[in-house]
N, C-alpha and C positions, 0 to 999 in steps of 0.2 A: 539648794543655787542661793548665791545671793542678790539678793535685789540691785545691790550697785553695781553689779557687774559691769563694767564697762567693753565695748566691741573690739577687739583687739584687731580686724581688719581693717585693712585701711581703706580709705573712700577711695571709688572711681572716681576717677577726674571726670569731669562734664565735658570741657570741651574736647576728650577723647571719644567719647560717644557720638558728638555734633558733628565731629570732624568723621567716623566712619558712615554714618546716617546720610551727611552730604556728598561723601566718595561713592556711595553704593547707588541713590539717584544719580549723577552726575554721569554713571554709566548707562541708565533704562532712561532718562526720558534727554527724548533730542533737543537739539540745539539749545535747551535752559542750559540743558547737561552741561556746558561748557560753563560758565556762571558757577552751577555750583560746587564744580572740579576746581575752581580756584579758587572757593570760599571755603572749600575744605580743608586745601592745602594751607591757609592763614588759620584756621582752627586747630590744623597737626601743628604748627608752630607755636601756638599758644599754649596748644597742651602741653605740648614736649618741655617748653621753659617753664609751666607752673609744677610739671612731673618733679622735673627736678631740681626744684627749689622746695616745695613740701613733702616730698616723700610721697605722695598719692599712687596707688594704681592707674595703670591703664596706659601704660607705655602698649601694649600691644594691638590694644584695639585704636591708639593712634598712627602708627605703625600701618595699620592694615588701611584705616582712612588715609594714608597718604598715596601707598598706593593705589587704593583703589580712585582716589581724586587723578592721579596720574593716568590711567589706563582710563578711565572717564573722558580726560580732555583731550586725551590723546585719540580717542575713536572718533568724539564730537569733530577734532579738528578733519580727521577722515574723511567723515560723513559729507561737513559744509565742500570738503574740495570735491568730491564726488558729486558733491548734487552742482556745482560748478564746472564739474565737466563733462558733465552730462547734458547741463542745459547748453552750454557754448563750445563743444567740440566737434560738432557735425556741420556749422553756418561758414567755415572757409573752403569749401569744396566747391570744387571748380569745374562745368560743363561744358567744356570746351570742344 
């Protein structure tokens, strides 16, 4: 083996890993998950731009981060709407 041998595998884009991590967290953390989901979508965009320019790997991780972030944001919106409906849904009952 040659000691000067270089690594031929492309480096994984760090922003794609961050996007996936934030996307997964957005699914499981209530209320704050909405914010982490939006940040995960932003990191997806940064990662996809960097991957296109630098030819790094991690496109699949970035796409998975985007999907998890979108699912997290939508589920957080339903969670908040459910709480609002539960809190204010029964206040208009008329007992005549």
